C-alpha positions as CSV (number, residue, x, y, z in Angstrom):
1,M,12.6,18.1,-39.3
2,N,9.5,20.3,-38.5
3,L,6.9,19.8,-35.8
4,L,4.4,18.0,-38.0
5,E,7.1,15.5,-39.2
6,A,8.1,14.9,-35.5
7,V,4.5,14.2,-34.5
8,V,4.0,11.9,-37.5
9,L,7.2,10.0,-36.6
10,G,6.0,9.8,-33.0
11,A,2.7,8.3,-34.1
12,V,4.5,5.8,-36.3
13,Q,6.7,4.8,-33.5
14,G,3.8,4.5,-31.0
15,V,1.8,2.3,-33.3
16,T,4.5,0.2,-34.8
17,E,6.4,-0.4,-31.6
18,F,3.6,-2.6,-30.3
19,F,2.0,-3.8,-33.6
20,P,4.3,-6.6,-34.8
21,V,5.4,-4.7,-37.9
22,S,8.8,-3.3,-36.7
23,S,8.9,0.3,-35.4
24,S,12.6,0.7,-36.3
25,G,11.9,-0.4,-39.9
26,H,9.0,2.0,-40.3
27,L,11.1,4.9,-38.8
28,V,13.8,4.2,-41.3
29,I,11.3,4.2,-44.2
30,F,9.5,7.4,-43.0
31,Q,12.7,9.3,-42.3
32,H,13.9,8.4,-45.8
33,L,10.6,9.6,-47.3
34,F,11.0,12.9,-45.3
35,G,14.4,13.4,-46.8
36,M,16.4,12.5,-43.7
37,K,19.5,10.8,-45.1
38,E,21.2,10.2,-41.7
39,P,19.8,8.1,-38.9
40,Q,18.0,10.4,-36.3
41,L,19.4,8.5,-33.3
42,A,18.9,11.2,-30.7
43,F,15.3,11.8,-31.8
44,D,14.7,8.0,-31.9
45,I,15.7,7.8,-28.2
46,F,12.9,10.3,-27.3
47,L,10.4,8.2,-29.3
48,H,11.5,5.0,-27.5
49,I,11.2,6.7,-24.1
50,G,7.6,7.7,-25.1
51,T,6.7,4.1,-25.9
52,L,8.4,2.9,-22.7
53,A,6.1,5.3,-20.8
54,S,3.1,3.8,-22.6
55,V,4.0,0.3,-21.4
56,L,4.6,1.6,-17.8
57,I,1.2,3.3,-17.8
58,F,-0.8,0.5,-19.4
59,F,0.8,-2.3,-17.5
60,R,1.3,-0.5,-14.2
61,H,-0.7,-3.0,-12.2
62,D,1.1,-5.9,-13.8
63,I,4.5,-4.3,-13.1
64,T,3.5,-3.7,-9.5
65,A,2.3,-7.4,-9.2
66,L,5.9,-8.5,-10.1
67,F,6.9,-7.6,-6.6
68,G,3.9,-9.3,-5.1
69,R,1.7,-12.1,-6.3
70,D,3.6,-12.5,-9.7
71,R,7.1,-12.4,-8.3
72,K,7.7,-15.9,-9.8
73,L,7.7,-14.1,-13.2
74,L,10.8,-12.1,-12.3
75,A,13.1,-15.1,-13.0
76,P,11.9,-15.7,-16.6
77,L,12.1,-12.0,-17.3
78,A,15.7,-11.8,-16.0
79,I,16.7,-14.9,-18.0
80,A,15.1,-13.6,-21.2
81,S,16.9,-10.2,-20.7
82,V,20.4,-11.9,-20.8
83,P,20.6,-12.8,-24.5
84,T,18.9,-9.5,-25.4
85,F,21.6,-7.6,-23.5
86,I,24.4,-9.6,-25.0
87,I,23.2,-9.2,-28.6
88,G,22.4,-5.5,-28.2
89,F,25.7,-4.6,-26.5
90,F,28.0,-6.4,-28.9
91,F,26.3,-5.6,-32.1
92,K,24.8,-2.1,-31.5
93,D,27.4,-0.3,-33.7
94,T,26.8,-2.7,-36.6
95,V,23.0,-2.4,-36.2
96,E,23.1,1.4,-36.1
97,R,24.7,1.5,-39.6
98,L,21.8,-0.5,-40.9
99,F,19.3,2.2,-40.0
100,G,20.4,4.0,-43.1
101,A,19.6,1.1,-45.4
102,P,15.8,1.0,-46.4
103,S,16.3,-2.0,-48.7
104,F,17.6,-4.1,-45.8
105,V,14.5,-3.1,-43.8
106,G,12.3,-4.4,-46.6
107,Y,14.0,-7.8,-46.5
108,M,13.7,-8.0,-42.7
109,L,10.0,-7.1,-42.8
110,I,9.5,-10.2,-45.0
111,V,11.4,-12.2,-42.4
112,T,9.0,-10.8,-39.7
113,S,6.1,-11.8,-41.9
114,A,7.4,-15.4,-42.1
115,W,7.8,-15.4,-38.3
116,L,4.2,-14.3,-37.7
117,F,2.8,-16.7,-40.2
118,A,4.7,-19.6,-38.6
119,A,3.3,-18.6,-35.1
120,S,-0.2,-18.4,-36.5
121,L,0.0,-21.8,-38.1
122,Y,1.5,-23.3,-35.0
123,E,-1.3,-21.8,-32.9
124,R,-4.0,-23.1,-35.2
125,N,-2.6,-26.6,-35.2
126,R,-2.2,-26.5,-31.5
127,A,-5.8,-25.5,-31.0
128,R,-6.9,-28.4,-33.2
129,A,-4.8,-30.8,-31.2
130,E,-6.1,-29.2,-27.9
131,K,-2.6,-29.2,-26.4
132,N,-2.0,-27.8,-23.0
133,T,-0.3,-24.4,-23.0
134,N,1.8,-22.7,-20.4
135,S,1.0,-19.4,-18.8
136,W,4.7,-18.4,-18.4
137,P,7.9,-19.7,-20.0
138,G,10.4,-22.0,-18.5
139,M,14.2,-21.4,-18.7
140,A,14.6,-22.7,-22.3
141,A,11.6,-20.7,-23.6
142,S,12.7,-17.6,-21.8
143,L,16.1,-17.8,-23.5
144,L,14.4,-18.3,-26.9
145,V,12.1,-15.3,-26.4
146,G,15.1,-13.2,-25.1
147,T,17.1,-14.2,-28.2
148,A,14.2,-13.2,-30.4
149,Q,14.1,-9.8,-28.8
150,G,17.9,-9.5,-29.3
151,V,17.5,-10.3,-33.0
152,A,14.9,-7.6,-33.2
153,V,17.5,-4.9,-32.9
154,L,17.8,-5.3,-36.6
155,P,15.6,-2.7,-38.3
156,G,12.7,-4.5,-40.0
157,I,12.5,-7.3,-37.4
158,S,9.5,-6.5,-35.1
159,R,10.4,-6.8,-31.4
160,S,6.8,-7.5,-30.3
161,G,6.2,-9.8,-33.3
162,A,9.4,-11.8,-32.7
163,T,8.8,-12.2,-29.0
164,I,5.1,-12.9,-29.2
165,A,5.5,-15.4,-32.0
166,T,8.4,-17.1,-30.3
167,G,6.5,-17.3,-27.0
168,I,3.5,-18.9,-28.8
169,M,5.8,-21.4,-30.6
170,S,7.5,-22.2,-27.2
171,G,4.2,-23.4,-25.8
172,M,2.8,-20.2,-24.1
173,E,-0.8,-19.2,-24.3
174,K,-1.2,-16.3,-26.7
175,S,-2.4,-13.7,-24.1
176,S,0.4,-14.7,-21.8
177,A,2.9,-14.4,-24.6
178,C,1.7,-10.9,-25.3
179,R,1.9,-9.9,-21.6
180,F,5.4,-11.4,-21.3
181,S,6.5,-9.6,-24.4
182,F,5.4,-6.2,-23.1
183,L,6.9,-6.7,-19.7
184,L,10.2,-7.8,-21.3
185,S,10.3,-4.6,-23.3
186,V,10.7,-2.5,-20.2
187,P,14.3,-3.5,-19.2
188,A,15.2,-3.8,-22.9
189,V,14.0,-0.3,-24.0
190,A,15.2,1.3,-20.7
191,G,18.6,-0.3,-21.0
192,A,19.0,0.6,-24.7
193,S,18.0,4.2,-24.0
194,I,20.5,4.5,-21.1
195,L,23.3,3.2,-23.3
196,K,22.4,5.9,-25.9
197,L,21.8,8.8,-23.6
198,H,25.1,10.4,-24.4
199,K,24.0,10.8,-28.1
200,I,21.1,13.0,-27.0
201,G,23.5,15.8,-26.2
202,A,25.2,15.5,-29.6
203,G,22.0,15.4,-31.5
204,L,19.8,17.8,-29.6
205,T,19.8,21.6,-29.9
206,A,17.5,24.1,-28.3
207,A,15.7,24.6,-31.6
208,D,15.0,20.9,-31.8
209,A,13.6,20.5,-28.3
210,P,9.9,21.2,-29.3
211,Q,10.1,18.5,-32.0
212,F,11.7,16.0,-29.7
213,I,9.2,16.5,-27.0
214,A,6.2,16.5,-29.3
215,G,7.4,13.3,-30.9
216,G,7.9,11.6,-27.5
217,I,4.3,12.6,-26.4
218,A,2.8,11.4,-29.7
219,S,4.7,8.1,-29.3
220,A,3.3,7.6,-25.8
221,L,-0.3,8.4,-26.6
222,F,-0.4,6.3,-29.8
223,G,1.5,3.5,-28.0
224,I,-1.3,3.1,-25.4
225,A,-3.9,2.9,-28.1
226,S,-2.0,0.4,-30.1
227,I,-1.4,-1.9,-27.1
228,K,-5.2,-2.1,-26.5
229,F,-5.8,-2.9,-30.2
230,L,-3.0,-5.5,-30.4
231,L,-4.2,-7.4,-27.4
232,R,-7.7,-7.7,-29.0
233,I,-6.2,-8.9,-32.3
234,V,-4.0,-11.5,-30.8
235,S,-6.7,-12.9,-28.5
236,G,-8.8,-13.3,-31.6
237,G,-6.1,-15.5,-33.2
238,K,-5.5,-13.0,-36.1
239,L,-1.8,-12.5,-35.8
240,Y,-1.4,-13.5,-39.4
241,L,-3.0,-10.2,-40.5
242,F,0.2,-8.4,-39.4
243,G,2.1,-11.0,-41.4
244,I,0.3,-10.0,-44.5
245,Y,1.0,-6.4,-43.9
246,C,4.7,-7.0,-43.2
247,F,5.1,-9.0,-46.4
248,L,3.4,-6.3,-48.5
249,A,5.3,-3.5,-46.8
250,G,8.6,-5.3,-47.2
251,L,8.0,-6.0,-50.9
252,I,7.0,-2.4,-51.6
253,T,10.0,-1.1,-49.8
254,I,12.4,-3.3,-51.7
255,I,10.9,-2.3,-55.0
256,L,10.3,1.4,-54.5
257,V,12.6,2.8,-51.8
């Protein structure tokens, strides 16, 4: 992997981590196109640390508020993190093997597409019925959103797409579903990165350090930009646009890759 490929992969991670199109799935596809036959797990950790940094920077005021005026949100976040941790911990080895299967990613992108279309349809019908929506999830909704995030360890299932869509279909207002999704990503990404830290030593050499660092920085910068764009798209009720993209991307991947 050269420096340009590292930056491209960092940009792909930064954009697709927050766009509901599956960052893991796109990394598998691009790594395959770049001729990387084995999963680049150590490099992927750096990319995820980059996107974690973008969330911490963009939502720094919201994170600070969790220990002040918004401390009531800590309980739903903690509840939602439980199924995510259980699924991620017990199935991580199985999931890692799937990162070398582009065709599987294609099918999971289509599943993500269906998830997004379902949430868009639900939101549209709810708006017509003028139903009341909740700012934050209760216990049941928190468990559902956390389970959706756990399922998103599968490459091709979008973490942000699954959690935002599930939040909306659980009765949350769409902007609150977005915010909850991003805040929930902090313990999930941080925990997953900590569990995989030992793999950095095995996968990182001195010659690779510039590529790893460049990829992480690109991931963080593109992540901040994509968060801003996604919030605008979701607030405009156009989540279905990502569903169209995921369906087409999944279909092309199944056919060509």
